C-alpha positions in Angstrom: 125.6 17.2 36.3 125.4 19.9 39.1 123.4 23.1 38.8 123.5 26.1 41.1 121.0 28.9 40.9 122.1 32.5 41.7 120.8 33.9 44.9 119.1 37.0 43.4 115.3 37.4 43.3 113.3 37.1 40.2 112.9 40.2 38.0 109.3 41.1 37.5 108.5 40.0 33.9 112.0 38.5 33.6 111.3 36.3 36.6 108.7 34.5 34.5 111.3 33.2 32.2 114.3 32.4 34.5 116.0 29.3 33.3 115.5 26.2 35.5 118.3 24.3 37.2 120.2 21.7 35.2 118.8 18.7 37.2 121.3 16.1 36.1 122.6 13.8 33.3 121.0 10.5 32.5 121.8 7.8 29.9 118.9 6.2 28.2 119.5 2.4 27.6 118.6 1.5 24.0 115.3 -0.3 23.5 116.7 -2.1 20.5 120.2 -2.7 19.4 121.8 0.5 18.2 125.1 2.0 17.4 124.3 5.3 19.2 123.5 6.4 22.8 121.6 9.5 23.7 122.4 11.7 26.8 119.5 14.1 27.6 120.3 17.2 29.6 117.5 19.2 31.1 118.2 22.9 30.5 114.9 24.4 31.8 111.6 23.1 33.2 110.1 26.1 35.0 106.6 27.4 35.3 106.5 30.9 36.9 103.2 32.7 37.6 102.7 36.3 38.2 101.5 35.5 41.7 104.9 33.9 42.5 106.6 37.0 41.2 104.4 39.1 43.5 105.3 37.0 46.5 109.0 37.9 46.0 108.2 41.6 46.0 105.1 41.8 48.2 106.3 45.2 49.6 105.2 46.9 46.4 103.6 44.2 44.1 100.2 42.9 44.9 97.2 41.1 43.4 94.0 43.1 43.7 90.4 42.0 44.2 90.1 41.6 40.4 93.2 39.3 40.3 95.1 42.1 38.5 98.7 42.7 39.3 99.1 46.1 40.9 102.1 48.2 41.8 101.1 49.2 45.3 103.5 50.8 47.8 102.9 52.8 50.9 104.9 55.5 52.7 104.1 54.9 56.3 104.1 58.0 58.6 102.1 57.1 61.7 103.2 60.6 62.8 101.0 62.8 65.0 101.8 66.6 64.9 100.2 68.9 67.5 99.5 72.5 66.8 101.7 73.4 69.8 103.2 76.9 69.6 102.5 77.3 65.9 99.6 79.7 66.7 101.8 82.7 66.7 102.0 86.0 65.0 104.6 88.8 65.1 103.1 92.2 64.5 105.2 94.4 62.3 107.5 96.6 64.3 107.1 100.3 63.5 108.1 103.8 64.6 105.5 106.5 65.0 106.3 110.2 65.0 103.6 112.3 66.6 104.0 116.1 66.4 102.9 118.4 69.1 100.8 120.2 66.5 99.2 123.5 67.3 100.7 125.2 70.3 98.1 126.9 72.5 98.9 130.0 74.5 96.4 131.6 76.9 95.1 135.1 76.3 96.2 138.1 78.4 94.8 141.5 79.1 97.2 144.4 78.6 97.1 147.5 80.9 94.9 150.3 79.6 96.4 153.2 77.6 95.1 156.7 78.5 95.7 159.6 76.1 94.8 163.0 77.7 93.1 166.0 75.9 96.3 168.0 75.9 98.1 165.1 74.0 95.3 165.1 71.5 95.2 168.9 71.0 98.9 169.3 71.2 98.6 172.2 73.7 98.3 172.7 77.4 94.9 173.8 78.7 94.3 174.7 82.3 92.2 172.2 84.2 88.8 173.7 85.2 88.9 176.5 82.6 86.2 177.0 80.0 87.5 177.5 76.5 85.1 179.4 74.3 86.2 177.8 71.1 88.4 174.8 70.2 88.7 174.6 66.4 88.7 171.2 64.8 92.0 169.7 63.6 93.9 166.5 63.0 95.7 164.5 65.6 98.1 161.5 65.8 99.1 159.6 68.9 101.7 156.8 69.2 101.6 154.5 72.2 103.8 151.5 73.0 101.8 148.5 74.3 103.1 146.8 77.4 105.5 144.0 76.6 103.7 140.7 76.1 104.2 138.6 79.2 106.5 135.6 78.8 106.9 136.1 75.0 110.0 136.7 72.9 108.5 135.8 69.5 105.5 134.0 68.1 104.5 132.8 64.7 100.7 132.9 65.0 98.2 130.6 63.2 95.1 131.9 64.9 94.6 134.8 67.3 93.9 138.5 67.6 94.1 141.6 69.8 90.8 143.1 70.8 90.7 146.9 71.1 88.0 148.8 73.1 88.3 152.6 73.0 86.2 155.0 75.1 86.1 158.7 74.2 86.0 160.6 77.5 87.0 163.8 75.7 84.7 166.8 75.5 85.1 166.7 71.7 83.8 164.4 69.0 86.4 162.5 67.1 86.0 161.6 63.4 87.9 159.6 60.8 89.5 157.6 63.6 92.0 155.0 62.5 94.1 152.7 64.7 97.3 150.8 63.5 99.1 147.9 65.2 102.8 147.7 64.5 105.7 145.5 65.6 108.7 147.4 66.8 110.9 144.4 65.9 113.7 142.5 67.7 117.0 142.5 66.0 118.4 139.8 68.2 115.7 137.4 66.8 115.8 138.9 63.3 112.3 140.1 63.6 112.0 143.4 61.6 109.7 146.3 62.6 106.6 146.7 60.5 102.8 147.1 60.3 100.6 144.3 61.5 97.0 145.4 61.0 94.8 148.5 60.9 91.3 149.4 62.1 88.9 152.1 60.9 86.8 153.2 63.8 85.0 156.1 62.1 83.4 158.8 64.3 83.4 158.5 68.0 81.2 161.0 69.8 82.2 162.4 73.2 81.3 159.8 75.8 80.9 157.1 73.2 83.0 154.0 72.6 84.3 152.0 69.6 86.0 148.6 69.3 87.8 146.5 66.8 90.1 143.5 66.4 93.6 143.3 65.1 94.2 139.9 63.4 97.5 138.3 64.2 97.0 135.2 61.9 99.9 134.4 59.7 102.1 137.0 61.5 105.4 136.6 63.2 105.5 139.0 66.1 107.9 140.0 68.8 106.9 141.0 72.3 107.2 144.7 71.5 104.0 146.0 69.9 102.7 149.5 69.5 99.6 151.2 68.3 99.0 154.6 66.7 95.7 156.5 66.6 94.9 159.2 64.0 91.9 161.2 63.2 90.1 164.6 63.4 88.7 166.5 66.4 85.4 168.3 65.7 85.1 172.0 66.7 84.0 172.6 70.3 82.5 175.7 71.9 82.5 176.7 75.6 84.5 173.6 76.4 85.1 172.9 80.1 88.5 171.4 80.6 88.1 168.4 82.9 91.1 166.8 84.6 89.9 163.3 83.6 89.2 164.2 80.0 91.1 161.5 78.0 90.9 158.9 75.3 91.0 155.4 77.1 92.2 152.4 75.1 91.9 148.8 76.5 93.7 145.9 74.7 93.4 142.2 75.3 95.1 139.3 73.5 92.9 136.3 72.7 94.1 132.7 73.1 96.7 132.1 70.5 97.4 129.1 68.4 101.0 129.3 67.2 103.2 127.3 64.9 106.4 128.5 66.5 107.1 130.1 69.8 109.9 131.5 71.8 108.0 131.9 75.0 107.0 130.5 78.3 104.9 127.5 77.2 102.1 126.4 79.5 101.2 122.6 79.6 100.3 121.2 76.2 98.3 118.0 75.6 98.2 115.9 72.5 97.6 112.2 71.7 97.6 109.6 69.0 96.2 106.2 68.2 98.3 103.8 66.1 98.1 100.2 64.9 100.7 97.4 64.6 99.7 95.5 61.5 100.0 91.7 61.2 102.4 90.7 58.4 99.8 88.4 56.7 96.2 87.1 57.1 97.1 83.6 58.3 95.7 84.2 61.8 92.7 86.5 62.0 91.8 86.9 65.6 88.4 87.5 67.0 89.5 86.7 70.5 92.6 85.0 71.7 94.6 84.2 74.9 98.3 84.9 74.7 100.5 82.3 76.4 103.8 84.0 75.7 104.8 87.4 74.2 105.5 91.0 74.9 105.9 94.5 73.4 108.7 97.0 74.0 108.4 100.7 73.4 111.3 103.2 73.0 109.9 106.7 73.5 112.0 109.7 72.6 111.2 113.3 73.5 112.2 115.6 70.6 110.4 118.7 72.0 112.3 121.1 74.2 110.0 120.7 77.2 109.9 118.1 79.9 106.8 115.8 79.4 105.0 112.8 80.6 103.5 110.1 78.3 100.9 107.4 79.1 101.1 104.3 76.8 98.0 102.2 76.4 97.4 98.8 74.7 93.8 99.2 73.7 93.1 95.6 72.4 94.7 93.8 75.4 93.4 93.0 78.8 95.4 91.5 81.7 94.2 88.3 83.3 92.4 90.3 85.9 90.6 92.4 83.2 92.6 95.6 83.7 94.0 97.6 80.9 97.7 97.6 80.0 98.9 101.2 80.6 102.3 102.7 81.6 103.0 106.3 82.6 106.4 107.8 81.7 107.1 110.9 83.8 109.8 113.6 83.6 111.0 112.7 80.2 113.7 115.3 79.4 114.2 116.8 75.9 116.3 114.3 73.9 115.9 111.6 76.4 114.8 108.0 75.5 112.6 105.9 77.8 112.1 102.1 77.3 108.9 100.4 78.4 108.3 96.7 78.2 104.9 95.0 78.5 104.7 91.4 79.5 101.7 90.0 77.7 101.6 86.5 79.1 98.0 85.5 79.9 96.6 88.6 78.3 93.4 88.4 76.3 93.5 89.9 72.9 90.2 91.1 71.4 91.1 93.4 68.5 88.7 95.7 66.6 90.5 94.6 63.4 91.5 90.9 63.3 94.8 91.8 61.6 95.9 94.7 63.8 96.9 95.5 67.3 96.0 99.0 68.5 98.1 101.2 70.7 97.6 104.7 71.9 99.4 107.3 73.9 98.6 110.7 75.5 101.3 113.3 76.0 101.3 116.2 78.5 104.1 118.7 78.7 105.1 120.6 81.8 105.1 124.4 82.1 108.4 125.5 80.7 108.8 128.1 83.4 111.0 130.2 81.1 111.0 131.0 77.5 111.9 128.1 75.2 111.8 127.7 71.5 109.4 125.0 70.2 107.8 124.2 66.9 104.5 122.7 66.0 106.5 120.0 64.1 108.4 119.0 67.2 107.4 115.4 68.0 107.5 112.4 70.2 108.9 109.3 68.6 107.4 106.0 69.7 109.3 102.9 68.5 107.3 99.7 68.9 109.6 96.6 69.0 107.5 93.5 68.6 108.1 89.8 69.3 106.2 86.6 68.7 102.8 86.5 70.3 102.1 82.9 71.0 98.4 82.1 71.5 97.1 79.4 73.8 93.6 79.7 72.3 92.4 81.4 69.2 88.8 82.1 68.2 88.8 83.5 64.7 89.7 82.6 61.1 92.8 80.7 60.1 94.1 80.9 56.6 96.6 78.1 55.8 98.7 78.1 59.0 101.4 75.5 58.3 101.9 72.4 60.3 104.9 70.6 58.7 105.3 66.8 59.0 108.8 65.2 58.6 109.3 63.6 55.3 109.4 59.8 54.7 111.5 58.2 52.0 110.4 54.9 50.5 112.6 52.6 48.4 110.9 50.7 45.6 112.9 47.8 44.1 111.6 48.0 40.5 113.5 45.2 38.6 115.7 46.0 35.6 114.1 45.8 32.2 111.0 47.8 32.9 112.4 51.0 31.5 109.9 51.0 28.7 106.8 50.3 30.7 104.1 53.0 30.5 101.6 52.8 33.3 98.1 53.7 32.3 96.1 53.9 35.5 97.4 55.3 38.8 95.9 56.5 42.1 97.0 58.0 45.3 95.3 58.0 48.7 96.2 59.7 52.0 94.9 58.3 55.3 94.9 60.8 58.1 93.1 61.6 61.3 92.1 65.2 62.1 91.8 66.5 65.6 92.0 70.1 64.5 89.0 72.4 64.9 89.4 74.0 61.5 88.8 72.9 58.0 92.2 72.4 56.4 94.2 71.0 53.5 97.3 68.8 53.1 100.1 69.6 50.6 102.2 66.6 49.5 105.6 67.4 48.0 106.6 64.2 46.3 110.1 63.8 44.9 111.3 60.7 43.0 114.6 59.4 41.6 114.8 56.3 39.3 117.7 53.9 38.7 119.1 56.1 36.0 119.3 59.1 38.3 116.4 60.9 36.6 114.3 62.9 39.0 110.7 64.0 39.0 108.5 66.0 41.4 104.8 66.3 42.1 102.8 68.6 44.3 99.3 67.6 45.3 96.9 69.4 47.6 93.6 68.2 49.0 91.1 69.7 51.4 89.9 67.9 54.6 87.1 68.6 57.0 87.5 69.9 60.6 87.9 67.5 63.5 88.1 67.7 67.2 90.7 66.4 69.6 88.0 64.8 71.8 86.3 63.3 68.8 88.9 62.9 66.0 87.8 62.3 62.4 89.5 59.6 60.3 89.7 60.6 56.7 90.8 59.0 53.5 91.7 61.5 50.8 92.0 60.6 47.2 93.3 63.6 45.3 93.3 63.5 41.6 96.3 64.5 39.6 97.0 64.3 35.9 100.7 64.4 36.7 100.6 61.4 39.0 100.7 58.9 36.1 103.6 60.8 34.5 105.5 60.8 37.8 105.0 57.0 38.4 106.0 56.3 34.8 109.4 57.6 35.8 109.6 54.2 37.7 111.2 55.9 40.8 113.2 53.6 42.9 113.3 56.2 45.7 110.2 58.2 46.6 110.3 61.0 49.2 107.0 62.4 50.5 106.9 65.6 52.6 103.5 66.5 53.9 102.5 69.9 55.1 99.2 70.4 56.8 97.6 73.8 56.2 95.2 74.7 58.9 92.2 76.9 58.0 90.5 77.9 54.7 90.4 81.6 55.3 86.6 81.6 55.8 85.0 79.8 58.7 85.3 81.1 62.3 86.3 78.4 64.7 88.3 77.7 67.8 91.7 76.1 68.0 94.1 75.3 70.8 97.7 74.0 71.1 96.6 70.4 71.9 94.7 70.1 68.6 96.5 67.7 66.3 96.5 65.9 63.0 98.0 62.5 62.3 99.3 61.4 58.9 98.9 57.6 58.8 100.1 56.7 55.4 100.3 57.8 51.7 99.5 55.0 49.3 100.5 54.8 45.6 98.6 52.3 43.4 98.7 51.4 39.7 96.8 48.5 38.2 98.5 46.0 36.0 97.2 47.7 32.9 100.2 49.1 31.1 101.8 49.5 27.7 105.3 48.7 26.6 106.6 51.7 24.7 109.5 49.9 23.1 111.0 46.4 22.9 112.5 45.5 26.3 115.2 43.1 27.5 114.8 41.0 30.7 117.9 39.3 32.1 117.2 36.7 34.9 120.0 35.6 37.2 122.5 33.2 35.5 122.7 29.6 36.7 126.0 27.7 37.3 126.2 24.1 35.8 129.1 21.6 35.9 129.6 17.9 35.0 131.3 16.7 38.2 132.2 13.2 36.9 135.4 13.8 35.0 135.5 10.2 33.5 132.0 10.5 32.2 132.8 14.0 30.8 135.8 12.6 29.0 133.9 9.6 27.5 131.1 11.8 26.3 133.5 14.2 24.7 135.5 11.3 23.0 132.4 9.6 21.6 130.3 12.6 20.6 128.3 12.1 17.4 125.8 14.9 17.2 123.6 17.1 19.4 120.5 19.3 19.4 118.4 21.5 21.7 114.6 21.0 22.0 112.5 23.9 23.4 108.9 24.2 24.4 107.7 27.6 25.6 104.1 28.3 26.7 103.3 32.0 26.9 100.2 32.9 29.0 101.2 36.6 29.0 99.5 39.3 27.0 103.0 40.2 25.7 105.0 38.5 22.9 108.4 37.1 24.0 111.6 36.2 22.3 113.9 33.8 24.1 117.5 32.9 23.6 119.8 30.7 25.7 123.2 32.1 26.8 126.2 30.1 28.0 129.4 31.7 29.3 132.3 30.7 31.5 131.4 33.4 34.1 128.2 35.0 35.2 129.3 38.5 34.2 129.4 37.6 30.5 126.2 35.7 30.2 124.4 38.8 29.0 127.5 40.5 27.6 128.4 41.8 24.2 127.2 39.8 21.2 130.8 39.7 20.0 131.7 37.3 22.8 129.4 34.7 21.4 130.6 34.9 17.8 132.4 31.5 17.1 133.9 31.5 20.6 132.8 28.0 21.8 136.4 27.1 22.6 136.4 29.7 25.4 133.0 28.6 26.7 130.7 31.0 25.0 127.5 29.8 23.2 124.3 31.4 22.0 121.3 29.3 21.1 120.1 30.0 18.5 123.1 31.6 17.0 120.9 34.1 15.1 117.6 35.5 16.2 115.6 33.9 19.1 112.8 31.5 19.9 109.8 33.7 19.2 106.5 33.1 21.0 103.5 35.3 20.4 101.4 36.8 23.1 98.5 34.8 24.5 95.1 35.5 23.1 93.4 38.4 25.0 89.9 39.6 25.4 88.5 43.1 25.0 89.9 44.0 28.5 93.4 42.9 27.6 93.3 39.7 29.7 94.8 36.4 28.4 92.2 33.8 27.6 94.4 31.2 25.8 98.2 30.5 25.8 100.5 30.5 22.8 102.9 27.6 22.6 106.1 27.2 20.5 108.1 24.0 20.0 111.4 24.0 18.2 114.6 21.9 17.7 118.0 23.4 17.1 120.9 21.3 15.8 124.2 21.9 17.7 127.6 21.4 16.3 130.2 19.3 18.1 131.9 22.5 19.4 128.5 23.7 20.7 127.9 20.5 22.6 131.4 20.4 24.1 130.7 23.8 25.8 128.3 22.0 28.2 131.1 19.6 29.2 133.7 22.2 30.2 135.8 21.0 33.2 135.3 24.3 35.1 131.6 24.4 34.5 129.5 27.0 32.8 126.9 29.7 33.5 123.6 29.6 31.6 121.0 32.3 31.3 117.8 33.0 29.5 117.6 36.3 27.7 114.0 37.4 27.3 113.0 40.2 25.0 109.5 41.6 25.2 107.7 43.0 22.2 106.3 46.5 22.2 102.6 46.4 22.8 100.2 48.1 20.4 97.8 49.0 23.2 97.0 48.5 26.9 97.3 45.0 28.4 96.5 43.5 31.8 98.4 41.1 33.9 96.6 38.6 36.2 98.0 36.8 39.1 97.3 33.5 37.2 99.2 34.6 34.1 102.5 32.6 33.5 105.3 31.5 31.3 106.4 27.9 31.1 109.8 27.1 29.6 111.0 23.6 29.0 114.4 23.2 27.2 116.6 20.1 26.9 119.8 19.2 25.1 120.2 15.8 23.4 123.7 14.6 22.9 124.2 11.5 20.7 127.3 9.3 21.3 128.8 6.5 19.1 128.7 3.1 20.7 132.3 1.7 20.7 134.8 0.1 23.0 135.8 3.4 24.7 132.2 3.9 25.8 131.6 0.5 27.4 135.0 0.0 29.0 
């Protein structure tokens, strides 16, 4: 009898019960005269230990120091990732509008106004004459002020006109009032009207009086006028002097205006701005920029030619000088673009999350009247790009250093779908050459043989290292979800690590040649588990064939009776049920039960026909370890049709179906645990002439 074992590897628990090869057929000579001969066929004689099972799958099954079976597989990385150009930040681009604000105009003195005695009295008196009596009376004088130099119109925020009046008349003036009016400018839609009024009271002959007209809040044209009203006191024996007059001096103070149609002298204004960092991942105390730049688009929206000096306050060139650029002759409406090359600059900000810029603006003298407003502005558009640092002193807060993922295949055998792992662990071996405390995020994805997926995200902190003195670390993060993930029994596990540099607290130094190496990620679960439901294990079928056609025919012709004797020793902490399966092809050995229903003529046989050979679990101690085997011996009678299945001309495939009982609690598998299966068929033949010919 020939037997051929399939080429597949043992299943895990199923491998313990794989049927042995049919070694051969032997005829036992009778010890005493008998009418029957017995042919014994070895169906199985196999002892399989857990340690043997492990050796077939040493890539993920191991025996630990306590002799327990463990599921232990490793995702090997051996990948070193340098910081490189990941020390980079892109300040947020921004556009800043800076108005010119208050427009300052210089003061100016107006020519004096002289009002003679005759104009006051309203009569002509001869110079040098003495007038015995000049009676008192009222007077009113209107005088136009000289046109304001270089002005068409002003909207004044602050400013005034100072009036100084000297009474050189030979009469005392009383109830003197002075009014300032605007004569208006129809071309600019400025109406005529009063501006302000002064009460100067009594001004004796030879005395003076002064006052101030307020221009604040007024829109004025260049054509102003004043009127003086009052009373002359009675005078006797008045000598008429040719120089007798009322002298009025007017001066305009410096003006602050909101709007002007005038000749505008140079104006100066400035602003300081910041370009904010988009996040707090890199908080710089001091850094050296290896690559980067800033570009500014400056637009003049004021109707005067100007110059602008741009300054990068937090940056110094390699020679220690400041980054400045002067834009000159910027015409109204014109845009000027300025780019700063920041390679090799040192960055030392006041605020670790900002980059300061400033600019000072100076307008030219307009030379002729122009219209400008205090809201007119300069637009400064800052266009940023990556600033790549070659060295950073400061605080890092989870700057990502991604590591390519590794996918591991785990060949879990069929039949373990109902296993529930009870104790799992994960460890990460890495080497840190990074000058910051950091953490590692593990994104773990798994898919089992049924296409079911699971995911797990684990984070663990690790201490700072140094590229000149790297620190080897083993991290053992705890995760309540790890056991659930591994109970998926994933046959494909993908691990994607991401190193996060910095904890957002400590100030350290980091450079591009700092590195971290992920050596491996190890998954371990001890052989302490629980079967949630009854489970089927189907070892590879074995091919058997009686090659001697003549012997096969004689046995078939003289068959008297047959039986199968089994002895199963179970040294597992799990009860097993065993049935023998015979089929004409390998695919049907573990096929539908209907195939084996009275179908011996076609080569199908199930032993026993109903149920299975049941063998209880070995006796276990408090730790779930087997201390004594359980053995079952049974004999099953075969019908003639059953026995003839073994003698089919084309051979047969035999298999051992193992069914595992659900476990009430946790059990442990040791490397020395085993199952021993011995099964033999005994075929009795009638001794007659056909047999001995």
